[in-house]
Steps between C-alpha positions, in 0.01 A plus 500: 500500500486822706785734589518374861556143384769615256674696776500196729641281224766757422597530867518124537718473190735774623522336841590166341767667290652680799487182707681320218772767495535469877540124469768541236696759695451351843312807625228497764250746642717531812771691313285680244598836647868417539746704299615348173806284522817587308514374144670164448765464230430202278680366190371637170301255288595622152798677339559627146843571348600642161838440331593727206631376164863412583685585177479480122876450466621184326795483744296506820403235751255536787464311825165502681483398865176475701463449873246513783624493862347263749251696710321421822123517458501433125288214369715187518358327191310711249626749247711546188750750355589533133555750221364509144633689195341837432395597150689760299265691267568446131445866417755782512631427849854608578755231575841549662761381259303605192594806295449741789165629388196507721285262303712240330409169663771255408332168517125551487346269756825411671582232250874592516663153410144368515482502878408133525829388350725784617718501804647163583226276390192720490218356710729300724804722473510603865707336768355238724203434271371856530346629178699768321316835470478469122286185525130447559524351850485683832840633606661434840217317675595457867467161664555604860574818699858536617662361185567717192453390140700633209505493121707652222400660171729603214245582233491858371122469485448426870176673608399689810344283769181536704482291815262415781556320829227401742455306822822398671714635214364857509664651815838644398503348149802645319629462144837628379590554134875523428627555144855497367569674168847408377558770237359809336381831640285325759788287625470431870312327780135604527299392802157577631260360755167442331253751642139514612256695279398851606357822359774755578879487453779756534826418321768767555826431316370447146659681207412623153864579420649383174737253666214327680214283383244469776191286446216494749334158504130509581338165585127451551405186699123534466235405245410859411717761326686754714534869408836639612640855507875565472645836608866603502655769721847642442720759677269784385168327555268304276661388174285615212329197344548442128239225479200365684617391845193282553571131442249216472629171639281212376383227737769266635768657284809715518592819312854647501533871414823684416498811719693721257212472253264669746682835482741695280683630807815326617565457872786300651306474825121488508210351693219293352150493649288203395132505593222262401175682431324167470618158610831422664847429364859418578761756395879473478760679287775322311783754479770440239809721505723495192815505715407385849294188443136453597263399778141521617384813679210409732254746647591709803321457829196726538581869558637553849658780701789270604664267248743209526697365203676186626800313370762710318789261420832574666675504161254735327694734273213747470151561635238737359203599716169590333217653708155627404248701704151408375309736729427871478788602730877497462703252703814579699685184589795410716725239337683244713699187426449219751821298503614200705569708813297822483313742276698782341424788266660461153744786445349765275156339504366587844156592373281489192226740390235342275248729333139389479427304183867488400770233503825576681814293445843516663817301429645363822806340341661214693304600808560177694883531492551125514236425762141385447227749580144623455360845423258660745293804402322687778328841519732795550419693815238770451170637618292372209361147457723239339435414134476139380739392224586196289860408422739253340875452472688399186815312602799417279776248556811472285663752271530579130361230272464265797227697675172352616201680649213421736218689671385514861160664557385650828387195695222457755597342834451133578192471715532127571696326226638534147664252261751501215445182300808454279825469697812318388784328685718801417413859422209577736527792744220596736485861625299603807462859621331625818442874439397579857514260794694175515323185383529122506426281198505131416636400158403156369647322200251255354581160363649515152300421190702179484467408867664579833381632835416857605733703725411804715715766666409802714661842454498831686502825302605812686283805444627723219723230349506250214594136542612333177549125526521180303171330581502151649490209259296181527670193637597268212283711273520498122367755254348845566354562844288765667595736784226625734550791740272522805501806725491374858520820705616861508463778247418481128732304271545549125675237289634414157688212340782530246576214264842533333606272212815636339563401140798571273627768736166679520367525860143406408256549784138574585336624820149415618334688785314294763179673610259314726345200324148576629459135584252573776196723527321647802158339549276661765302269726127534440235457767126514535316831527132460597447874452457415132149384593399839634252681279600864554 
């Protein structure tokens, strides 16, 4: 067969392929030269979430709640959403609640009370027929979008969870993990929204101080090992490592590491940078204070020149701001508190200078003065370019031995919608801040895990203010329910949800930020291009 014949066959094949693409996209030769249409936003087809090991305490109990909102455009029939237990390596992996060393795994392969028989009945110990995390069945499988499912686990050996949702359950799939520890140094309410895997995390607000035990939990969802680097930065720069900061996380497993074992230097306020050299991971820090309780510290939003930290409770007795400048330039920031009526400058803390590669921390005291608020960090006026930063706020409620602590990281704005999965009849507070222009949002309470009907309300947020409200509750609903925030119009909106469950005089609480759920993705419209046949 000669070259001419091959060229003709190749051209015919290319033409058939292009014609097929045109048929699929609806294109025609009449509009071949038309400009490309704007990308269409379509529901995502697959989501992955990672939940860290909840606790090794024998006096803890954990509630898991999973939810997917109903979405227009999602497949009406196909799909599934469920979580499976991660493995915990049987080697020298650190375990919160052990003897405090880096590599003292407490229960080998998460056998803790044998897993299958621990926690209210083992395999079938969850509510509503949901498998308990210590069993060998999938956890929290969803039956339909718009209705949450929940389960409880009281075993000290409860593992981390790795979950996948696809089809109609993928867009906006959210899982909340809420743990109550009744006694001991970790006493408190610990909550976290299970997170999507990534390769880069900034966690300002960690500590290597002697009164803190901070464990970073690294979870690998994939079938190949992940290589992870951990670097700590204190007030004077990089904390000198005392051991290898490179961690191998085996496939589909979780590894907790005690941060104070990575360095001999003690820092009350530090920033942790977690990067995956190979693979991808989930990263969250479990911070345990000997006096002020414990909670999860999630990653900050990506470095930005303007930062919003939403949802400081009105009864906060103290607030500590931690900021890190990861770039090569120093950052000069203006500090403002957005309250219910306007944004003000906290007395004595008008600005903050953050040196490059160093962590800066300031104590703001009872900055809210009895009113709810949010912190806004913006570049201080100057001729030079603004420097991106990451930030977090450590918030304390209560006094003396009845203190409890929580963390609020810098939070990305809600692009379209965001969801907090575990809300109770009492104790939930939703905080919304519009840093610049005014905005309108719709807040929807889902049906409860035990039934009921959803309820929606619309709210206006004035620019530069924070609106703290009790979210709507489902009609005749029973059990935990989800709250979804949709931005309808106006400027950017940042949100968080506080869950407060006081116990024995201790104001236990946890705060989860609500970044956009990334439930949709921009898909450009493709069309035919006959110029592909040109032989230039």
